[in-house]
N, C-alpha and C positions, 0 to 999 in steps of 0.2 A: 504493500500500500504506500502511496506517496506520503511523505512526512507533512505534518501540519505547518502552519505559519511559524516562522522562527520566533516571533514575540510571545507565543502562547505560554511557554514555560516561565517567562520572566514576570508575568502579571501577578498581582497580589493574590494570596490564597483565597480571600473572601470573594474576589471577582470570579475566580475560577470555579468556586463552589456555586455561585449564583448562576453561572453559565450552565453547569451540569443540571441544576434544578430546573432551569427554563427548558433545557433540552428534554428532560423527562416529562415535563408538562406537555410539550409539543408532541413528543413520541413516547406515550405512556408505557409501551411494551418493549422499550429499547433494551433494557437489561435482560429481560427474558429472552429476547431475540439473540443477544450476544452469547448467552449461555448455551442456547440451542445451536448456534453457529459452531461453537467449539465442540460441544458434545456429539452432535450428529454429523457434522461435515468436516471437523478437524481444521477449521479455519479460525483465524484470530483477528480478523478485521473485515469490515464491509468495503466493497467498492463504492465509488461515489454514486449517491442516489439510492442505493439498495436499502439502507437503514430506514429512510423515510417511508418507502413503499411498504416494507415488511411490517413496520409498526402500525401503519394505517390499516393494512389488511387484517392483522391480528385484532385490531381495535374494532373491526366490524364494518369498515367503510368500503364502498365500491371504489374501484380505481381503474383508470386508464393509464397504462405505462408505456411510454415511448423511449426506448433506450437503444443506442446504436449496437450493431452486431459486436459481440465480444464484451459487452458491458455487464453481463451477468443477470439477464432477465429471469432465467430459470429459477435461481435462488429465491426470487421474489414471491414465488408460490410454493416452492419445495420446502423452504424453512417454515412458513406458516402451516403447511400441511402436517408436518410432524409435531407441531405444538398444539394444533387444534384437536378436539376430541373425535370428530367424525372423519369422513372420507373426503378427499379432494379429487374432484373430477377434472381432468385436464383434456381440453379439446384441441387437437392438433391435426393438420392435414398431412403430416409427414410421417409415414409409416416407419421409415428407416430411423428417423430421429427418435421416435417413441422407443424403439428397441434399444438404441444406444443409451437413452436416459434411464430406462428401467434397469439396464445392466449396471450403470454407474450407481444408481440408488441401492441396488442389491449388494454391491460391493461395500456400501456403508451400512449394511444391515437395516435398511429402510424398506419395509414391505411395499412393493409396488408391482404393477402389472400393466399390460396393454391388451385391449380387446379390439381387434380389427380383422380385415379380410385375409391377412397373411397367415392366420391360424385356422385349423380345421374346426368343423362343427362341434366335435366332442370336446376339444380343448377349450373352445369358446364357452360352451355350457359349463365346464368345470370352473373357469375363471369367473363367470357370472355368479355361480354358487359361492365362490370365495368372496366376491364383492358383497353379496347379501349377508354373508356370515361375518363380515367385518374383518376379513383377513388382510386387507390392504389399507395403507394410508393414502396412496396415490393410485389412480386408475386413469390411464391414457386411452382416449378413444378418438376415432375420426368423426367428423360431423355427420357423415353418412349413417353412422350407427343409430342415430335417433330416428331413422326411418323404421326401425324395428319395433313393433309393438311389444314384443316380449322383453326387449331391453328396457323400454320405458316402464313396463310393468315391474321389472326387477328393481328399478331405481325408486319406485314409489315406496318401497318398504325399507329404505335405508336413509341414514342421515348424511346429506351432502352439506358439509360445513363451508366448503369453498369451491366455487366454480371458476376455473382458470381457462381463459380463451387465448391460446397461443396463436401467433401469426394473425392477429385480429384484423389486420388490414384486408384480409380476405372477405370480411363482411361487407366492405364498401364497394359500391359500383365504381367509385372513383379510385379505388386501390389498384395497384398494378397487377394484382393476382386474384381478382374476384372469383370466389367459389360459390355457386348457387346454394349449396347445402349450408353455408354459413348464414345465409339470410334468414333461416328459420330458427336461429339460436335464441332470439328474443322470446319466442313462444316456449322453447325448451326451458329457458330460465324462469319464465312465468309459471311453468308447471312444476319445476323442482323447488322453487322458492328458497334458494340458498341464502343464508344470512349475509353473505358477501360474495362479490364477483370481481375478478381482476382480469382485464383485457390487456394483452401485451403484444407489442410489435416493435420491430427495429426501424420501420419506415412508415411514417404517417404524416401527411400534410395536415394543416388545420381543418380542411374540408373533410378529410378522411376521419379525423378524430371525432368530428361532429357526427358523421355517419355511424361510427362505432357506438357512440353513446345512444343515439336514436334507435338504431337497430336492436341493440341489446336491452332496450327499455330501462336504462339505468337512470335513477333519479339522483341528482346532485353528486356525481362521482368526483373524487379527487383526481386531478389530471397531473401526472408527473412527466415532464419532458426533460430528459437528460441532455446535456450539451452535445450537439452534433459535430462540433469542431474537433478534428483530429490533427493537432498541430504537427505531429511527426509524419504525416502522410502528405507527400507532394502530389499535386494534380497536374496532368499534362495531356494535351491533345496533339497528336502528330498527324497531319494530313498525309495520306498515302495514295498513290495513283493506281495500284493494283497489287496482285498477289506477290510479286517479287519484292516490292518495297515493304509489304506487310510482313513477309517472312524474314526479310533482312533486319527489320526493326526488332522483331521478337528474338532473333539470334543475337542481336547486340545486347538486349536486356539480359538474356541468359548468360552471355559471356561475362557480364559484369559481376556475376556470382550471386550466391544466395538462393534460397528456395523461392518459388513463385508459382502463380497460376496464370495460364493464358486461356481466356474464355473465347469460344467461337460460337457463332449463331446456329450452326447446324452440325450434325454428326459428321457429314461428309467433309466440311471445312476443318473440323477438329482432327479427323484422320489425316488429311493432307498436311496440316501444320505439324502434327506429331512426326510424320514421316520425314518432313523437311528438316526438323530439328534433331532427329535421333543421331545423325552422324557426328554432329558437333556437341551434342548434349545427351550422352548415353543414359542419364538418369531421368529422361523425359518419359512420363507415363501418360497413357490415354484413358479418358473416362467419359462415357456417355451412357444414356439410358438404354441404348440398343445392345449393349454388351451383356453377356451372361453374368448372373449374380456373382459367380465365383471370380470371374475376370475383374469385375468392378471392385470386389473386396481386395483382391491382390494388388490392384492399382492403388487403392486408398492406403493400404498398409505400406506399400513401397514409398509413397509420398510422405506419409507420416514419419517413417523411420529414418529416412536419409536427409541430412541437413541441407544438401544442395539439390534436392529433387524438385523437378518442375512438372506440374500437371497441365496437360492440354485437355480442355474439357468443354462441354456444353454447360448450361446453367443447372444441369442435374447434379453437378458437383459442388460441394461446399457446405450444405446444411449439416451442422453437427461437427464440422471440421474445426478443431481448436488447436492449430499449430502456431505457437506464438512468434516464431522467427521467420514468417513469410516476408520476404523483402520487396516483392513486387506483385502487383496484379495488373495484367494487361488485358485489354479487350480488343481482340483482332477485328471485331465487328461491333457496330453500335448496338447497345441493349435497347429494350423496348420502352424503358421508363427510367427516370432519374432515381426512383425508389429502388428499383432492381439494381441499378448501377452502384448506388451508395451502399447497399447491403453487400454486394460482392466485393467492392474494394475495401470494405471494412474488415475483411479477413487478413489484410496485410498489416504488419507492424503492431501486433497486439502485445509484443514485449516492450513497447515504448520506444524501440529503436527506429531510426529513419527508414521509411518505406516509400514506395512509389506506386501511383495509380496512373496508368497510361492508356489512353483511348486512341487507337489507330483508326482514323476517320476517312472514309470515302463515301460520298453521298449516294453512290449506287447501293450501299448497304442499307440505306433508309428504304429504298424500293424493295429490297429483299424482306425487310421486317414488315413492310406494308403488306406484301403478298402473304407472309405468314399469318399476320393478323386477319387478313381477309379469308385465308384458308381455314382458320379456326372459327370463323363466323360464316359458314357456307351460304351460297346463294340459294334462293328458293328452288331453282331448277335442280340443284344437287339433292335437296330433300325429296323432291318429287321423283327423281330417278331412283333413289334408294328405295323409297316406299313402293314404287311400281315393281322393282326387282324382288322385294320381299313378298309381294302379293302373289308372285308366281310359284312360290314353294311354301310348304308347311313350316319348314325350318331351314334356314340357310347355314350350311356347315362347311363352307369352303374357305372361310377366312376373309379378312378385310381386303387383302391384296386382290383376291379374285373378284370381290364385289366392286372394288375401285376400277378394275379392268373392264368389268361388265358394263359400267355406266360411263367409262372414259373420264374419270375424275382422279384426283390424286388421293393416295391413302390418307394423307393429312386431312383433307377435306372430309373424307368419308368417316374417319375416326371422330372428328369433331361433330359431324351431323348425327352419328349414332349416339354419342354422349347426350346430345340435346334431346333426341327422340326418346331415349331411355329416361331422362330426367322428367320429360313431359308425360311419361306413362304410355307411350305409343308402341314401344317394343320391349321385349324381355330378352336378356342375354344370360345364357347358362354360365355357371362358374367355369373358370379355365380348367381344362383337362377333364371335365365331366364326361360321362359316357361309360360304356362297358367294353372290356377286353374280350377279344375272340381268341380263345386258347384251345389248342388241339395237341394232345399228347401223342408222341410218335412211338413206334415200336421200341425205340431205344429207352423209353422212359423207365421201364421196370428194371432194366439192367444198369441204368446210370448211377454213378456214385459221385455226386458233386462233393468237392472238398469244402466249400464254404458252408458253415452251419446254417445260414439263412436259406441258401439254395436247397440244402438237404431238407430243412423243415418244410419249405414250400412244396417241393416235389412230393414229399410224403402226403401232404394235405391234398394235392391235386390228384394223385393216384387213388386216394381213398374216396374222393368226391366225384370225379369225372371218368367216364369210360374212355378207354384208349382209342385213339384214331377217330374220335367223333368230336367235332367242334362244339365248344360251349361258350355262351356269352355270360360274362360275370363281371361285377363291379370290383374294382381294386380293393375297396374297403372290405368286401366279403372274403376274398381269398386271404387278405392280410389277417383278418380275424381268425379264420380257420387255422392258419399257420402260426398264430400268436406272434405276429410281426407287426411293425409299424408299416404304414403305407409306403414310406420311402424305402424301407428294407425289402418289402415285397416287390416293389418296382425294380430294384437292383437285382434281386434274386431271379425275377422273370428274365431279365436280360442275360444272366449267367446260364439259365436253363436253355434259353434260345441259342446261345453260343455253343453249347455242348451238343445240340441237336435233340435234346429230350422233349422239346415242345416247340411248336410254331405259334407265334404271337402276332396278332394284329391289334395295334393300339387304337384307342378312340381318337377322334379328332382332337388335336392338341390345343386348338384355340377355343374361342367362345362361340357357341351357336347363337344365331339371331332369329327371333321370331316376332312377326307382326302380331299385335294383340287385337287388331280389328281387320275385318275383311271389307274394305271399301276403297273407293278411288281416293286419290290424294286430295281432290277438291272437297270431298266429303269429310276429310280428316279433321279440318278445323284447327290446324296448327298455327298458333300465334307466334310469329317470329319478331315481334316488335322489340322485345327485350334483347334479342340477339343483335338486332341492328343498333340499338342504343349502346350496348356494350362495345360493339365494333367501333362506333364513333368515339367513345371515350378512350378506347385503346389507341386509336389513331391520334387523338389529342395528346395523350401521354407521350407518344413517340415524338410528336412535334416539340414538346417541351424538352425532351432529351436532345433533339437536334439543335434546339436553341443553345443548350449547354455546349455542344460541339463547336458552334459558330461564335460563342461568346468572345468578345474582345476585351472585356474587363475581368476583374478578379473572379476566378472560378470558385474559390472557396466561398466568397460572398454570394455567388449565384446559388450554391447548394444550401447555405445556411438560410438565406431568404426564402428559398423554395420550401423549406421545412418550417417556416414561420418564426424564425428567430429574429428578434428586434435588436436594434443598435449594432448592426454588423459593420465592421470596418470595411472601407471601400478598397483596400489593398492588403496584401499579405506577403509573406516571405516564402510561400510554399506552393506557387503555381506558375505555369509557364508565362501567363500574361503579365504577371507582376515581376518575375525575376528572369525571364528568358527561357527559351527551349533548351532542355538538357539532352534529349535524345535526338541524334542527327539522322537524316535519311541517307542511307547508303546509295551510291549511284547505281541505279538499276540498269540492266542491259537494255540497249535500244529496242524499243517495241516496234513490231511490224505493223504497218498501217492496216487498219481493219478493212475487211472486204467491203466494198461499196455496193450499195443497192443500185439497180438500174436507175439512172437519173432522168429517164424520159418524163417530160412534163414538169411544170413548175410546182414546187412543194417546199415546205419548211425543212431545211437540212437539220435543224436542231430537233424538231419533232421526229423526223425519220430516224435520226441516230438514237434518240431516247427510246422510241418504239422498238427499234431493232434490239437494243440491249435488254429491254423488258421482255420481248418475245423470246430471246435466246435463254434468259435465265428461267422464265416460266416453263419453257419446253424441257429444260434440264430437270426442273423440279418434278414435272409431270411424267418425265421419261417418255416423251413423244416427239416426233419430228416437229420442227418449228413451223413448217407450212400448214400444219393442221390447225394452229391457232389463227394465223392469218398468212396468206401467201404474199409474196413480194408486191404484187400489183395492188392488192387491197391495202397493204401497209403504206405504199406511196400515195394511194388515193386518200387515205386518212390524213397523211402528213400534208396533203394539198388542201383538203377541206377543213381541217382543224375543227372537228365537231365539238360543241360545248354542252350538248344535252342529248337525250335519247332520240329525239326526232331527227336531229342533224346527223347523229351517228348512223341511224338506220337508213338514211338517204345515201350513204356511201355503198357502192356496189361491193358485194362480197361479205357484208356484215351479217345482219339478221338478228332476230329476237334472242335466240339462245346465246349468241355471242355477246349481245348486249348484257344479258343477265350475268354472264361469267366474267366478261372482260371490259364491258363498257365504261364503268366508273373510272377505272385506272387509265384507259385510253383518253377519256375526256380530261382527266387531271393533267396528263402529259401535254395535251393539246392546249389547254388553258395556260399552262406555264410557257409554252412556245409562243402563244399569242402575246402574252405579257412581255416576254423578252423582245419580240419584234417591235412592240409599241415603244419600249424604252430606247431601242436603237433609233427608231424614227424620231 
């Protein structure tokens, strides 16, 4: 902990005594909290802001807590949880973080558990029984858990002394990570009637804080906003013209030494960056959500254990990462929001030493983020195509990739549309891996002598249950029970028996089956997408605010502090490129080949043609389709000549059409409006 002011020890004893008395009046449970801190957590001092929050919560006040990443938000509910008599219910959207926190609490002998989709039905039921029996002080749940009537029924019979809502910005439509299931937590709170509620987040603007209070139906909460200024963190934006300069800048950062994180906007970009850096930085690890669980775990362990390790990752990386000596965080592509950016750069320099946050900026990345935002808020035609495809079968069991191919949309769009349809109660999806195995014992089965005990136990159970050489359909849970194995052990044992030739196995569909809950046309479905469109516009606005940061010509530190509502911010600092000069230099990139030019027949806007071409190429790559399927060259030039500004003028261009308007029209119009404005400025 940082030392107090130098004059404190030299003041008269009576003044120091009066200070202590006043502090106890303001924070009546401070001494109790200090004792609990030592007894349960082995710590001897609070971080700035923690003591005030913890004392308030123990005292029965509702609280909204905004603390930067790394400031110790978790202790603000964990310590009150062990001191209060009842249970503390912690709502978090991050399954991996729940597991980490429960393991850390268990190491301190604090009884805690989590209840989420990552555990099986039997284990979930067992943990709910433990909850009702008072076996835990803290129980972590995802907000989706409150859809379960059985879970709500179980909660009715227990004493919830504290409701803690982590990542509370997810409640707000204005937050950078809005989650629809968070919007119902006010009614959950009303039903549970906990004597105190604490909502915590690392990033919340004043408007988001107001949303949190309103949505959670909190009356007169205390609002704690810890200082956002990280004086040891320097801020810098480096313009880059393309991949060569981007990778050269990252290589320069890595060469300067120390551990770091390089964030990329897509999995593909992360993989390319990691390959480019591996030869010069062998301790570079890759991390993204598309990797197998075991590969992600190994990457995280390698990053945490090596002092010079660098992680190249998507934003899936970082939650729960508490490595104090991270010296830099670089963003190879612009993030979607200032909140997300601030949260991610906050992982650097937690040891108090100097650290750097570098954004490598190319405006083309803004278009990429816009496409990703639009893809996660699909057009109505995508919803209609999905619905029509689901009407053709009782249950779709070929996976999202096949469904996307069937309707000529991206997997990203289809995944987003399915989430919305499921949330609106229009479709149902079976749990991952559900279904029955088709198992047939071979003539070798009775003579087989597997070495592994699990395989031996499973083979014995199968021989006793099923006739040889006749296929049988059976659920994994059933054969696991018969062999007295866990499902994981039974799955592995089946693979061993298959390898030895004792059995042939056809596994169930490994993804999630999709079933439409109504048999009707899309027009009769009555799907209201107004909320989807509103959220899309808010997300685009947050991106524009992030773009303003990239283009800022004045103090970047002041930009961020004002963004989060801090008053009295100095207009300059000693820790950003605009105030002290650029620190990272652009390496000279190899001369670029001129881009292939479109046929220039006919008058058109060269600016619009160039931007449309770049947009078409990137979108075709994302959708994995030839570029001409979006628009052929002739149509692209016709658009660049007409520069449409609305639906009517777009449809007047030969080669467009209604379906293209719904999928591509708004973006095309945006490019054309910018081209018109640029032409007017030149005129």
